[in-house]
matplotlib code that plots the C-alpha trace (Angstrom):
import matplotlib.pyplot as plt

x = [25.1, 28.6, 28.4, 28.7, 30.7, 33.7, 33.0, 36.0, 37.1, 35.6, 38.5, 40.7, 40.1, 39.4, 41.9, 41.2, 44.2, 43.1, 43.4, 41.0, 41.6, 44.8, 47.4, 48.3, 48.4, 50.5, 52.9, 53.4, 53.9, 56.3, 58.4, 58.4, 59.3, 62.2, 63.4, 63.0, 65.0, 67.7, 67.8, 65.7, 62.0, 59.1, 56.4, 53.2, 49.7, 46.7, 43.5, 40.0, 36.5, 35.8, 35.6, 37.7, 40.5, 43.2, 43.9, 44.0, 46.4, 48.7, 48.6, 49.6, 52.6, 53.6, 53.7, 55.7, 58.2, 58.6, 59.3, 62.1, 63.5, 62.3, 60.5, 56.8, 56.0, 54.4, 50.7, 48.5, 44.8, 44.6, 41.1, 39.8, 40.5, 38.7, 40.5, 42.0, 40.0, 40.8, 42.2]
y = [-9.5, -8.4, -5.2, -4.2, -6.5, -5.1, -4.9, -5.7, -3.0, -3.3, -1.7, -4.8, -8.5, -11.0, -13.8, -17.0, -18.3, -21.9, -23.5, -26.5, -29.3, -27.8, -30.3, -31.7, -28.3, -26.8, -29.7, -29.3, -25.5, -26.0, -28.2, -25.4, -22.8, -25.0, -25.0, -21.2, -20.7, -22.8, -20.5, -22.4, -23.3, -23.3, -20.8, -21.7, -20.8, -21.3, -21.9, -22.8, -21.7, -18.4, -18.8, -21.9, -20.2, -19.5, -16.0, -17.4, -20.1, -17.6, -15.3, -18.3, -19.1, -15.5, -15.3, -18.6, -17.2, -14.0, -16.0, -17.7, -14.3, -14.5, -11.8, -12.6, -14.0, -11.8, -12.1, -11.3, -11.6, -12.5, -12.5, -15.8, -16.5, -19.0, -22.3, -22.7, -24.8, -28.5, -28.0]
z = [93.6, 94.3, 92.4, 88.7, 86.6, 84.7, 81.0, 78.8, 76.4, 72.9, 71.1, 71.2, 70.4, 73.2, 73.1, 75.0, 76.9, 76.1, 72.7, 72.4, 70.0, 68.5, 69.7, 66.3, 64.6, 67.4, 67.3, 63.6, 63.9, 66.8, 64.5, 61.9, 64.6, 65.6, 62.0, 61.8, 65.0, 63.4, 60.4, 58.0, 57.6, 55.2, 54.6, 56.4, 55.2, 57.5, 55.6, 56.5, 57.0, 58.8, 62.6, 63.0, 64.9, 62.2, 63.7, 67.2, 66.2, 64.4, 67.5, 69.7, 67.4, 67.2, 71.0, 71.2, 68.6, 70.7, 73.8, 71.9, 70.9, 67.3, 65.5, 65.1, 61.6, 59.0, 59.0, 56.0, 55.4, 51.8, 50.3, 49.3, 45.7, 43.5, 42.9, 39.4, 37.0, 37.4, 40.9]

ax = plt.figure().add_subplot(projection="3d")
ax.plot(x, y, z, "-o")
ax.set_aspect("equal")
plt.show()
């Protein structure tokens, strides 16, 4: 053994520097970010099952927006609502 291992702090989330399998999603969001940087663009809603990486994807896009001099997008955690009847 080389000595005790450093334990990461538990008061902040651990964010992996690698996004796996997100090429198509990142490409689509990059196109939206380019529109936003040009002064227009749609609202984007990330949906999906718990644990699939929505928050990580949003954090990556916020970091990319900051690197382009844009204010990070608003993030909201809306509770899951039931789908309307017939949807």
